[in-house]
KELODREN-360129 format. One record per residue: residue in three letters; x, y, z of N, C-alpha, C, O in turn. Coordinates in steps of 0.001 Angstrom, whole numbers, plus 500000, padded with zeros to 6 digits. Example, Ala and Ser with C-alpha at 12.3 -4.5 7.8 and 13.67 -1.06 7.14 Angstrom:
REM KELODREN-360129
ala513190494310507800512300495500507800513200496700507800514236496681508465/ser512850497750507080513670498940507140512900500030507870513409501138508039/
//
This chain:
REM KELODREN-360129
met598628156132470709598038155976469376596576156409469397595877156206470389/asn596115157009468292594714157401468240593855156227467773594374155171467411/leu592551156424467784591611155337467493591821154763466099591803153544465928/ala592018155616465104592183155138463728593390154217463597593316153183462932/glu594494154588464226595703153760464159595499152429464865595933151388464373/ile594841152461466014594639151234466790593714150267466064593959149061466064/leu592659150777465450591698149902464771592342149127463621591937148001463330/val593331149714462975594014149037461867594668147743462342594683146745461622/tyr595211147769463571595929146602464101595038145696464970595498144674465479/thr593786146069465132592905145308466020592407144042465354592113144022464159/asp592318142989466144591826141704465657590395141851465133589579142565465715/ile590108141169464035588789141270463402587680140840464348586553141326464252/arg587997139924465267586986139446466216586535140574467141585341140728467395/gln587489141367467647587110142494468504586362143561467710585438144188468227/leu586758143766466459586050144730465619584581144339465467583698145195465521/his584322143044465277582944142554465173582187142777466480581016143156466460/gln582852142543467628582210142726468933581819144191469143580725144486469622/ile582729145106468779582433146531468948581303146952468010580404147696468402/ala581359146467466770580314146815465795578954146300466257577951146998466114/asn578908145104466800577644144550467308577130145362468503575927145586468641/his578061145800469365577657146566470547576982147877470142575979148270470738/tyr577529148549469134576989149846468715575967149740467591575417150745467140/gly575717148500467139574720148307466080575129148933464761574293149498464056/cys576407148838464421576892149436463178576388148650461964576411147419461960/glu575944149355460964575503148732459715576638148831458711576898149890458141/cys577309147697458508578450147673457594578671146248457112578029145311457586/asn579582146100456172579934144777455655580844144085456663581996144491456814/pro580365143051457358581184142412458397582409141683457849583315141335458606/his582439141456456560583569140724455960584661141670455461585722141225455023/ser584397142973455529585386143961455088585941144703456291585232145461456953/lys587233144472456566587840145145457711587857146651457508587660147410458457/asn588089147082456283588104148511455998586742149143456257586651150244456798/asp585679148430455863584321148925456091584012148974457586583382149915458071/leu584465147945458311584274147896459763584946149096460435584342149773461268/ile586200149348460061586963150429460675586315151779460384586195152617461278/thr585897151992459139585266153255458763583991153484459564583731154588460041/ser583195152417459705581931152524460443582178152778461926581485153585462547/leu583164152090462489583461152246463915584021153630464225583683154223465249/leu584867154139463353585405155485463556584287156521463610584305157432464438/ser583328156365462724582206157293462682581339157173463923580872158175464465/ser581127155939464371580220155695465493580852156039466841580245156738467652/leu582065155551467078582703155706468392582974157166468756582977157519469935/arg583198158002467766583538159395468034582353160340467879582489161554468028/his581180159764467576579994160590467388579456161044468739579351160247469671/arg579117162324468840578690162888470117577450162188470674577357161953471879/leu576503161856469803575284161190470249575585159802470787575007159380471789/thr576501159082470114576897157753470584577510157835471976577174157044472857/ile578411158794472170579065158968473467578037159299474543578076158739475639/ser577123160207474230576098160615475188575221159438475592574934159253476774/gln574793158642474615573945157478474903574703156425475697574138155774476576/glu575980156262475387576782155238476057576960155550477542576749154679478386/val577348156789477871577569157126479278576241157162480045576218156930481253/glu575144157450479353573845157503480012573364156124480430572616155990481399/gln573792155095479702573345153733479978574181153025481041573831151925481468/leu575283153643481474576171152989482436575523152931483815574877153884484252/thr575705151796484494575287151694485888576273152482486752577303152936486254/ser575969152646488035576867153355488931578228152672488991579258153345488989/glu578243151333489046579507150589489101580281150734487798581500150903487814/glu579577150667486667580240150819485374580789152229485200581865152416484633/thr580046153221485690580526154602485640581792154756486468582734155435486058/his581809154129487621582986154156488497584204153602487758585274154210487779/phe584043152464487115585140151848486363585556152734485192586745152903484921/phe584570153296484505584824154203483381585682155390483817586631155750483121/leu585361156003484962586115157158485447587517156760485906588481157486485664/leu587630155618486561588954155127486953589827154903485727591038155121485771/leu589215154471484643589931154172483408590338155447482665591491155592482261/phe589394156363482489589623157518481635590296158687482355590900159535481698/leu590208158755483675590917159811484405592390159460484617593201160333484928/asp592727158197484450594121157760484496594773158162483172594312157754482107/lys595827158947483232596405159520482016597314158561481249597806158902480173/arg597536157389481784598348156422481048597607155953479795596402155705479839/thr598314155836478702597693155327477476597873153813477349597166153161476580/val598819153263478103599054151812478100599033151312479536599685151882480411/met598273150236479774598179149648481109598299148123481011597993147515479985/ser598748147546482095598839146084482150597495145504482560596616146219483042/leu597348144204482363596134143521482803595968143665484306594847143796484797/glu597081143644485046597017143797486499596472145178486874595702145306487826/asp596873146212486123596345147563486370594831147585486194594112148153487016/leu594354146965485123592920146962484831592150146152485865591067146552486291/leu592707145014486268592053144190487289591989144931488621591007144811489354/ala593039145700488935593049146472490182591956147536490159591295147764491172/lys591760148187489019590703149202488901589337148564489096588498149087489830/ala589117147437488439587837146754488601587655146275490039586536146253490551/gly588757145890490693588685145443492084588242146547493024587571146274494019/ile588609147814492725588166148946493541586655149107493433585986149457494406/val586125148847492240584692149024491977583849147957492661582783148245493204/leu584339146726492628583523145574493035583454145414494541584432145643495252/asp582295145022495010582074144748496422581564143321496539580371143085496729/cys582478142381496425582108140966496473583277140167497020584330140729497319/ser583098138872497151584139138016497715585367137998496810585273138280495616/lys586513137665497386587758137652496634587693136655495491588244136904494419/glu587018135521495710586911134496494690586108134995493486586465134732492337/lys585026135716493762584168136194492685584720137452492035584397137755490886/arg585556138189492769586044139475492275586860139323490996586725140127490074/gln587715138286490936588559138089489759587704137853488518587970138406487450/glu586681137031488673585787136738487543585024137990487113584921138275485920/glu584489138739488080583726139938487770584626141020487162584208141750486263/ala585859141115487659586789142115487136587075141858485661587134142796484866/arg587250140608485299587500140267483891586269140580483033586397140910481855/arg585094140475483622583875140807482887583827142301482585583398142699481502/tyr584260143131483530584312144569483304585291144915482187585013145771481347/ile586438144243482186587449144502481161586931144076479785587129144782478796/ala586265142912479729585698142442478464584646143415477941584569143665476738/ala583832143964478849582805144932478445583457146205477903582975146784476930/ala584554146640478531585262147835478058585857147600476668585922148523475856/met586287146379476396586808146064475065585678146061474038585881146513472911/arg584503145568474395583361145595473475582929147028473174582419147316472091/arg583138147923474140582769149327473936583836150101473168583619151255472798/gly584970149483472930586032150156472192586832151126473031587422152070472506/trp586855150896474350587617151771475243589050151292475398589966152107475514/ile589254149992475401590601149441475538590838148372474471589915147683474037/phe592098148259474067592497147312473025593818146671473434594629147309474106/pro594047145422473041595376144841473273596433145697472596596284146073471433/ala597494146004473319598541146881472785599389146126471775599664144937471940/lys599802146834470726600713146263469728602116146343470309602865147287470059/ser602445145332471083603688145368471852604229143956472002603493142975471901/lys605548143874472246606164142566472487605772142012473849605859140807474085/thr605343142894474742604956142467476090603511141980476081602601142712475692/val603311140748476509601969140172476545601192140757477725601762141035478780/gly599874140942477530599032141399478630599010142895478822598638143371479895/met599402143658477804599338145111477869598159145606477030597852145053475974/tyr597510146660477524596328147187476852596476148703476692597139149366477491/gln595846149232475648595960150666475382594580151304475227593612150665474817/ile594534152596475575593329153405475421593595154399474297594596155114474349/pro592741154470473292592955155450472218593078156863472782592268157286473607/ser594097157584472327594389158898472900593325159940472591593216160942473298/asp592529159713471530591575160741471114590138160487471541589234161209471120/ile589909159459472381588538159249472858588388159598474337587268159749474825/arg589502159726475052589438159985476494588684161290476794587740161294477584/glu589102162391476165588505163692476450587033163760476030586214164243476812/pro586657163292474818585233163343474438584334162552475381583219162981475676/tyr584809161394475860583979160590476759583858161243478133582784161227478735/leu584948161814478630584873162520479921583950163726479815583165163988480726/gln584037164459478711583160165606478523581707165154478387580791165828478860/gly581505164006477736580153163465477633579566163151479001578389163408479253/trp580400162588479891579920162288481242579647163578482012578647163678482723/leu580536164569481874580358165841482580579098166568482113578394167169482925/glu578811166518480820577597167145480303576358166482480900575390167155481251/arg576401165165481010575279164458481625575156164843483092574054165079483587/trp576309164908483799576299165261485219575731166664485416574919166885486315/arg576152167606484586575675168981484718574195169115484380573522170039484839/gly573697168181483571572271168181483281571439167705484459570253168018484558/glu572075166935485366571359166375486517571625167144487806570868167014488768/his572689167943487838573061168657489053573257170134488739573526170513487599/arg573123170931489739573190172384489562574398172960490289574587172726491482/leu575213173716489556576281174460490197575687175691490879574703176258490403/val576282176093491980575751177201492767576241178530492198577446178772492118/thr575304179387491804575629180738491346574610181716491923573418181410491912/pro575025182875492424576435183256492564577100182476493692576423181786494454/gly578405182580493801579134181866494834578982182520496191578195183455496337/pro579712182050497182579637182626498530580188184046498555580990184428497704/lys579753184810499529580221186190499655581704186248500021582401187200499670/ala582171185239500719583594185159501085584039183711500944583249182788501148/tyr585295183517500597585819182155500466587269182119500936587911183156501106/arg587771180900501143589151180713501576589941179994500492589537178933500016/asp591054180569500112591969179965499144593343179947499801593981180991499938/glu593798178773500204595037178681500980596285178677500106597391178860500613/gly596126178472498809597279178526497913598420177635498381598226176447498639/thr599602178212498488600786177452498915601146177735500368602306177602500759/ala600153178127501174600416178466502580601008177288503348601780177493504285/leu600662176070502970601191174896503672602709174799503499603419174403504424/cys603200175162502314604652175178502093605316176225502988606385175985503551/asp604674177386503114605223178437503984605260177971505438606200178277506172/asp604237177235505844604170176792507233605171175682507540605555175491508693/ile605585174965506527606670173993506723607931174733507163608638174291508069/met608203175856506514609367176655506889609206177232508296610171177289509058/gln607992177658508640607725178174509985607991177093511038608565177376512090/phe607579175877510756607782174769511686609272174487511875609732174297513001/leu610023174459510775611460174208510873612164175335511638613078175081512423/gln611739176565511407612314177696512140611990177605513627612817177950514470/phe610791177142513944610373176969515333611257175939516029611674176135517170/leu611542174828515325612390173783515907613849174197515959614624173669516756/gln614217175134515117615609175586515099615989176267516411617163176297516781/gln614997176812517114615273177488518375615706176503519452616616176778520234/ala615027175328519482615374174302520474614539173053520194613406173170519726/pro615080171849520472614276170632520348613085170689521301613145171341522344/leu612006170004520937610811169974521768610621168582522360610752167589521644/pro610315168491523652610096167170524261608801166547523749607854167243523385/leu608790165229523732607621164472523278606978163756524453607658163383525409/thr605674163567524380604959162830525421605249161337525283605907160903524338/ala604753160569526232604935159114526185604277158525524945604703157480524454/glu603222159199524425602524158723523227603246159118521944602875158656520865/gly604270159963522039605066160331520867604710161656520235605249161987519178/gly603808162440520849603419163726520287603997164890521069604416164731522215/met604020166060520446604445167272521133603418167641522204602223167396522036/tyr603883168222523289602957168657524339602030169741523790602416170520522918/lys600796169780524316599784170682523771600187172150523899599863172959523029/arg600886172496524971601280173904525126602272174306524029602261175447523566/his603139173355523610604068173647522520603325173706521183603652174520520320/gln602326172839521019601515172895519809600818174243519693600807174850518622/gln600242174706520782599525175984520768600461177144520438600097178060519701/gln601670177091520993602651178138520693603004178135519204603068179187518567/leu603231176938518661603595176818517249602457177234516336602672177961515367/phe601244176780516636600102177033515756599805178531515609599190178949514628/gln600239179329516576600031180779516473600800181383515293600424182434514773/phe601877180712514875602711181240513795602277180732512415602781181208511398/leu601349179772512373600959179165511104599817179940510458599029180592511144/his599736179863509131598727180609508386597308180146508695596380180953508747/val597150178839508900595827178280509201595843177777510629596614176882510978/lys594988178359511449594972178036512880594231176722513116593128176515512610/glu594846175856513881594223174598514308594347174490515822595185175148516438/glu593520173671516396593577173428517833594140172035518089593873171116517315/pro594918171859519167595382170515519518594201169564519648593106169966520042/leu594433168316519318593351167331519332592834167072520736593593167013521703/gln591528166921520818590931166379522028591076164860521977591313164306520904/pro590937164167523125591040162698523109590111162089522054588933162440521975/gln590649161184521255589902160576520157589708159089520419590569158427520999/lys588560158577519980588337157135520092589253156386519129589768155313519445/trp589446156974517943590356156338516988590869157397516039590131158310515670/arg592100157292515646592684158075514552593924157335514085594948157327514768/phe593825156722512933594985156019512379594786155858510876593687156044510354/gly595871155508510196595790155226508774596108156396507868596190156227506652/tyr596291157603508442596547158780507613597847159483508007597981160693507829/gly598794158728508536600077159338508843600674158842510139600038158108510895/leu601901159251510386602683158774511519602045159131512856601883158264513715/his601679160402513040601122160860514306599724161441514110599377162458514711/phe598936160797513278597584161284513018596729161233514276595725161937514381/asp597131160399515227596398160318516496596819161412517472596201161574518524/gln597870162164517131598399163173518041598144164613517577598079165530518395/tyr598003164803516271597945166156515738596701166373514870596169165414514312/pro596225167633514748595114167935513834595535167700512384596723167624512072/asp594542167588511512594759167080510151595871167789509382596786167145508869/arg595789169101509304596733169854508474598152169765509020599101169525508273/phe598289169960510331599628169906510912600186168486510866601397168300510743/ser599316167490510964599762166103510872600438165851509524601488165210509468/leu599843166352508436600457166202507113601777166966507043602766166451506521/leu601794168176507560603002169007507567604138168292508309605270168232507829/tyr603815167760509474604808167070510309605347165838509569606557165613509517/asp604428165044508999604833163821508309605715164123507106606654163380506818/tyr605418165208506407606212165581505238607643165911505658608599165498505002/cys607782166640506729609122166967507240609842165708507720611041165545507491/tyr609111164832508380609705163600508897610161162702507747611241162115507799/phe609331162603506713609637161753505553610917162213504863611714161390504410/his611114163530504783612297164081504107613492164210505039614536164744504662/lys613324163708506280614412163720507261614871165138507609616040165372507918/trp613928166074507552614221167436507989614070167555509505614595168483510122/ile613343166600510095613220166524511547613484165085511962613388164166511149/glu613814164900513227614033163545513735613517163453515163613513164429515914/glu613085162253515510612635161976516868613690161108517544613948159983517115/ala614286161625518581615344160892519283615432161378520718615253162564520994/asp615707160457521628615891160785523048614699161538523621614860162450524432/gly613503161151523194612288161753523742612013163158523267611224163874523883/cys612662163580522157612458164937521621612317164885520106612722163918519460/val611739165939519557611742166146518105612629167346517834612497168379518490/ala613540167216516862614520168275516606614739168412515111614498167474514351/ile615194169579514692615539169805513295616870169116513009617738169054513879/thr617030168605511809618262167919511401619114168861510552618702169976510231/asp620305168392510197621152169182509297620459169365507945620554170426507329/glu619758168317507491619016168439506225617924169496506343617643170224505391/gly617304169573507539616280170580507755616852171989507714616231172901507168/arg618032172164508290618676173488508256619056173868506833618968175033506445/glu619480172871506057619792173148504647618539173555503893618575174437503035/arg617418172898504223616162173233503553615760174685503839615213175364502969/leu616029175147505039615694176528505409616467177552504571616029178692504422/gln617605177147504032618416178072503249617954178162501794618384179049501057/leu617078177242501382616628177208499988615401178087499802614575178208500706/ser615285178690498646614116179510498326612971178622497861613179177460497511/tyr611763179172497860610588178419497445610612178161495942610965179040495156/glu610233176945495553610075176584494145608765175827493994608316175149494918/asp608153175951492810606897175246492559607030173752492776606070173085493161/gln608232173222492526608427171788492671608182171329494105607699170218494323/his608511172179495092608264171830496492606761171665496735606336170751497443/tyr605968172549496148604514172472496266603987171199495611603143170505496178/his604482170901494433604054169694493727604431168440494502603652167490494576/asp605631168441495081606079167285495868605190167069497089604941165932497490/leu604717168153497672603845168055498842602513167398498472602004166567499225/ile601946167763497319600702167134496863600932165654496591600114164812496962/arg602042165344495945602364163937495658602502163145496957602025162014497056/phe603156163743497949603325163065499231601978162779499863601746161672500349/trp601087163759499863599739163556500421599021162411499712598399161567500357/met599111162388498394598461161323497625599002159958498029598235159016498229/arg600302159852498148600924158570498472600579158128499899600395156940500164/leu600496159097500806600231158797502207598777158369502425598508157432503176/tyr597846159057501769596423158793501982595872157698501070594786157172501313/lys596614157360500030596119156389499043595944154996499645595107154220499183/arg596720154680500662596585153368501295595205153218501935594586152159501835/ala594726154262502583593414154218503227592284154508502242591163154029502415/ile592584155299501203591564155680500209592070155291498826592614156141498121/pro591906154025498409592407153588497096591849154420495944592482154533494894/asn590670155000496136590011155800495106590526157236495037590044158012494212/leu591486157611495876591912158999495976592358159597494639591968160726494342/pro593154158903493815593561159509492538592373159907491664592403160954491016/met591334159083491642590152159420490849589433160626491438589024161524490701/leu589276160656492753588560161752493414589279163077493216588639164099492970/val590609163069493322591392164305493190591315164850491766591375166063491566/gln591182163972490781591032164423489404589601164857489117589375165840488410/leu588623164116489672587223164328489307586612165563489958585872166298489305/ile586909165803491235586279166922491943586578168265491268585651169052491079/pro587841168565490894588072169829490178587358169909488832586966170996488409/leu587180168765488145586431168776486888584981169172487137584413169989486412/ile584391168576488176583009168887488537582882170343488972581918171025488625/ala583874170812489742583795172142490357584448173220489514584754174296490028/ala584668172961488239585256173972487359584167174904486847583098174454486435/gly584441176188486875583506177159486315582329177505487195581375178124486725/gly582369177122488460581278177438489376581524176815490730582589176253490984/trp580541176917491591580645176369492941579734175163493066578591175185492610/val580250174101493690579463172892493901579328172663495401580290172842496149/ser578149172273495837577910172082497266578436170726497716578560169790496926/leu578741170649499004579166169376499576578073168330499403578367167162499147/gln576823168736499539575709167801499376575698167194497971575473165994497814/thr575938168017496959575976167511495588577151166565495389577009165536494728/leu578308166897495949579465166003495862579158164671496542579542163612496045/gln578468164726497672578114163493498375577176162644497532577354161429497444/glu576184163264496914575240162522496078575958161821494923575576160721494522/thr576990162460494398577712161905493254578752160878493668578856159816493054/leu579525161185494709580752160439494990580647159384496085581410158418496074/leu579723159543497027579674158598498152579499157146497733580068156266498380/pro578721156846496656578611155440496256579951154823495856580080153600495810/trp580949155663495565582237155162495104583322155260496170584499155066495866/ile582951155555497404583925155653498495583602154598499545582474154529500033/lys584571153792499886584382152748500887584898153234502245585866153991502322/glu584242152790503295584663153188504638586051152639504942586465151613504403/phe586754153341505813588067152896506274587966152702507783588050153660508552/tyr587785151455508195587542151124509591586381151967510124585248151796509674/tyr586638152876511076585556153663511661585323154979510909584455155767511283/asp586089155204509868585951156432509087584888156217508011585111155483507049/glu583733156860508179582617156687507254582891157398505929583648158368505897/pro582279156924504824582492157563503516582235159061503510582975159805502867/ser581190159528504220580895160960504236582020161747504897582351162846504450/asn582614161195505963583721161863506642584985161824505791585761162779505773/ile585184160713505087586342160591504204586268161665503114587259162340502837/leu585094161820502500584950162807501434585169164228501952585900165009501342/met584535164561503078584607165939503567585965166268504179586574167279503828/asn586446165419505097587635165758505877588947165211505334589987165855505475/arg588918164043504720590164163455504217590466163887502790591623163893502370/val589419164251502040589634164622500636589426166128500431590390166848500176/cys588189166611500538587903168020500228588673168976501140589285169933500667/lys588640168714502439589334169597503385590826169650503099591430170722503140/met591426168494502807592858168462502540593180169091501184594250169677501016/met592266168974500213592478169632498925592442171152499082593130171871498358/val591640171636500025591648173075500337592996173453500946593597174451500549/his593471172663501907594763172951502543595911172925501527596905173633501686/leu595765172105500489596815171980499477596625172956498319597379172922497346/gly595625173819498419595429174831497389594801174312496111594906174964495072/leu594148173150496154593510172582494964592033172948494868591433172843493799/leu591448173376495984590061173824496015589948175095496841590719175301497779/arg588984175951496495588565177043497365587316176593498095586564175762497586/val587087177133499279585918176745500063585225177988500612585874178970500969/gly583907177929500671583107179003501255581802178413501770581588177202501699/gln580939179268502283579636178838502783578550179738502222578741180942502054/asp577387179121501930576257179923501482575505180481502687575932180304503828/asp574395181150502433573644181795503517573071180789504509572768181141505649/asp572923179539504079572390178490504959573490177731505685573216176783506422/gly574726178146505477575838177476506157576339176229505453577141175482506013/gln575875175994504228576305174804503490577662175055502841577904176131502294/trp578550174054502902579891174197502346579834174155500826579125173340500236/leu580597175052500205580686175137498747582151175071498330583026175583499029/tyr582415174438497184583789174293496699583866174691495228582910174519494472/thr585011175221494842585300175464493436586767175172493184587588175225494100/ala587094174862491930588465174494491585589365175722491537588913176818491205/thr590639175536491871591628176616491790592420176491490491592296175514489752/tyr593221177491490243594078177473489049595021176268489090595253175623488068/ala595557175972490261596498174853490385595849173538489982596463172726489290/ser594609173326490411593932172067490094593581171976488618593489170879488067/gln593383173123487974593011173121486559594214173049485624594053172760484438/thr595392173302486127596587173273485277597486172094485623597685171189484813/trp598024172119486831598993171078487179598374169692487205598995168735486743/leu597162169560487736596542168241487806596233167661486440596082166447486304/arg596138168507485426595919167999484069597140167223483575597022166336482730/lys598308167565484109599544166889483698599925165761484656600647164833484293/tyr599432165862485866599849164943486934598952163706486973597738163808486797/asn599548162555487201598781161312487245598998160594488567599974159863488734/gly598081160809489507598207160190490818598025158688490810598382158016491777/phe597469158143489720597245156700489642598556155918489659598571154750490048/thr599636156537489249600920155839489187601716155954490478602786155357490598/glu601210156711491441601936156891492697601845155640493574600777155042493709/thr602952155261494154602977154139495089602652154640496495602972155773496851/thr602016153785497281601661154190498643602891154178499546603857153464499278/ile602853154956500595603931154962501590603333154826502971602193155222503212/ser604111154264503872603735154176505279604925154638506107606055154209505871/leu604674155506507069605758156064507874605995155282509151606895155612509923/lys605194154246509383605350153511510633606669152764510636606989152080511608/
//
């Protein structure tokens, strides 16, 4: 429902709260006058600009979690979970603070109780999401500079990861590979396999820690670890009797031609796998292409914007999470292009896939998975 339709069914008490928040001059005893005034104010470009400019970093975080989620109806639990991602306080205080964020969003006219038989459901007007996001982006672009011209050379991996899945299955089709006591392929077999893949990686050196991002994240480099886990999840490969081997399902997969749906499923799988360690991942995957649309953005600028909203995962620092767990993997998945400027600084820009498919896709609704 759009804002005009929602305001008609909104309780007069909330209408008064929104009018007071925006300082609307109208007859408080006339619901029609209230609605007319609020429609004019809430959708006015200057109002939107002033509103997003006054938000604190935490409020901005909640705002982006709310408006980048494409659902128009959410439960109270959904809203509390979003506020919980933002807040850095004790569990006892978090519930109280989360409700305060939701109440503030209702005063701003961002969310309204849904006209539904189900209690505890809330809706976002369908016609305010885009203007508010654009208002925030305009403010961001006023404070940060996109890099022009871009790098002299860049890397766009497109759907190469899907092609390499087929290469891996073909490699295993020749013969099962023995596994080490730790459960990984021997390094000499990894090196042989990696020669056939589009993006070259080196077997991992001994690591102090690597966990939380997949089944064998401690055994394989980042890109191949995702590739391996995707095959394992779909039962195209199996680990048995100290070996990894292709399954009958894997052989059937080799007979199928490439379809866009396979690429989309791979992105969804990555989101579900990494979301457990990075609860903010759906917001980051939506926001980075918006920021990096129409130009190149430096890693330093992304860090200045996004690091306050990324929490460490055990020994994985926020800066490493942003660069290696998010941006690097988005490049591998064809959602970002990457290059370097003359000073060696990493630069990113959005790809066609991120500007089209991600507009329809909602990672916020994806459930997490664990392969352990």
